[in-house]
C-alpha positions, 0 to 999 in steps of 0.5 A, a space after each residue: 500500500 502506498 503512502 496516500 492509500 495508507 493514510 486514507 485507510 487510517 483516516 477512514 478508520 479514525 472517522 468511525 469513532 463517534 461517527 454520526 449518521 450525517 457523516 460527521 463525528 461526535 467525540 467531545 473531550 474525554 467522552 467514551 468516543 474520545 477515549 476509544 479513538 485515543 486508545 486506537 491511536 495509541 495502539 497505532 503509534 505503538 505498532 509503528 515503533 512509537 513510545 506512547 505516553 500521557 502527561 499530567 493534563 492528558 496530552 497524548 504523545 508518540 515519541 521516536 528517539 533516534 538520538 538519545 537525549 536530544 530535544 524533540 520536534 513535536 507535530 500534531 493537533 487534536 482528536 476531540 471534536 465539537 458536538 456533531 462536528 466534522 471528521 477533519 477538524 484536528 483529527 486530520 492534523 494528528 493522523 498526518 503528523 503520525 504518518 509524517 513522523 513515520 515516513 521521516 523515521 523510515 528515511 533515517 533508517 534507509 539512508 543511515 542519516 542521523 537527525 539533529 532532533 527526535 520527533 514526537 507526535 502529540 494529540 492535545 487534550 480538549 482543544 475544542 473547549 466544547 465540554 470543558 472550557 477554555 479551549 486549547 486546554 492541553 496546550 495551554 497547560 503545556 505552555 504554562 498559559 493555564 494553571 494545571 490544577 485549575 485545568 484539572 478542577 474544571 467541570 463540564 455542565 453536568 459537574 464532571 471534573 477533568 482530573 477525575 475523568 482523565 484518571 478514570 480513563 487511565 489518561 493521566 500520566 507524567 510522560 512526554 517531553 517538557 516544553 524545554 525539551 522541544 526544539 520546534 512545533 509543526 501543525 497542519 489543519 483544515 483551513 475552516 474557511 474558503 480562502 484557499 478554495 476560492 483562490 485555487 491554492 492547495 496549501 496555506 502558509 499561516 503567517 499570523 493569527 487573528 486577535 480574539 477576546 472571549 468572554 463568559 457573561 452571566 445575566 442575573 434576573 428573577 424567577 417568576 411565572 411566565 403567565 401571571 407575572 406583570 410585564 413591568 415586574 419581570 426581570 428576565 435573564 433570557 431577555 438580557 441574554 437576547 439583547 447581548 446576542 443582538 448587540 454582538 451582531 450590531 458591533 460587527 455590523 458597525 465596525 467591520 470593514 473589508 480591510 479590517 473585518 470583525 467576527 462576533 458571536 454568542 454561543 453555549 447559552 445555558 438558562 436556569 431553571 429552563 422551565 417552559 412556564 418560568 421566567 429565567 432567573 439566570 442565563 450564562 453565555 459565551 461571547 467572542 470577538 475576533 479581528 486581524 486588526 487589534 485597534 478594531 478589536 479594542 473598539 469592539 470591546 469598548 462598545 460591548 462594555 459601554 452598552 451593557 449598562 443600557 441592557 441591564 436597565 432595559 431588561 432589569 437584570 444585572 450582567 457580570 463579565 468574567 473569564 476573558 480568554 484573549 490572544 493578540 495578533 501574533 506572527 508565526 516565525 518568518 523562517 518557518 513560513 519560508 521553510 514550508 514555502 521551500 518544501 511546497 515549491 519542491 513538491 510543486 504544490 501551489 501555496 499562499 500566505 494566510 492568517 488563521 482566524 480560528 485558534 489552534 494549539 499552534 497559537 499556544 506553542 507559537 512564541 514558546 518554540 519555533 512553530 510552523 502552521 499549515 492549512 489545506 482547503 476546506 470545501 465551501 469553508 464548512 467547519 464545526 459541522 457534519 458536512 465538513 470536507 477536505 478532498 482526498 487529494 488535498 489531504 494527501 498533499 498536506 501530509 506530503 508537505 508536512 513530511 518534508 517540513 518535519 524532515 527539515 525541522 528534525 535536521 535542524 534546518 530552521 536553526 540556521 535561518 
């Protein structure tokens, strides 16, 4: 079986874990489906010569040691999905990493060449953040951006604690390389947009990330009867949440331009007591603002906070803002972009520079170690949706490119740039 057929066969198997009737996957972090595919992936890695380990937040590593004691080039993404999400988001990058690392190791054996660095595959824990917040949890703990104990003590909406669930699954450990033992990081991902498809390019060379502000807002009202309570007496938390939802869109409409776009959204709304005959006493929601222009994002933040008091008055509620998760516009190393461009040119793959709008584990790793981020096209830009699709030819081309990038990174090529 050739490289492409082997990759597609493994991807087809991976896509059976948590498979949905509409062609997607449903395997949020630390669910039974996630645990099953992690077990399968660990067996795949071990069968191909990798040493498998988990760290203290459940990140899963497959390590190949060609040079005892040398640092690692880590390459990977995440296998957890959104609820009823797509097959490709994250999972494509993890499997491409495993195949790229295996191919590079075979080159070492066949040529007798000794690399400068070892190679490690990583499946980051809870990148999606749909069950446990914040998103990119595993890589945030790994890079020191999130306290380990706070992450382990995080609970989902049903009260399940991260540390307890990982221990139950046998996915807490003390293995894997520390950040000090990592020489570089590489990740490939589906674009989750349609810039590459619209422009006819196979590869996106990610040169920077959009800035983002994510907020957790709590709207406090007063529980009462939906029928008998006089309208003027109502303190409806859900009404306040509705105003915030509309405000998010109004901010985007007011500030977004073609040169400096602004994306806003409200998600994961929870309402208490969520009874059909009860005015809500509390609503909790997640609101995020994203832009490639930090000045626009600053204006959006100001507009949000300026308008909250008027919403409190109109709905007769109180609103608290907490838990902001923020990252700024951050360039990826130009040397890494150039290295990936050279590899794409050698393979004859069309490419263009691109920013990432979505957050990825590479956003956390970037700035801590030299990081290379790559995209392959998403059909119609569909993502976080069961209809998510990347064509086989593009998926295979991305795995080929990642192989060349990892080969050069483990040879220390980036060190001299």
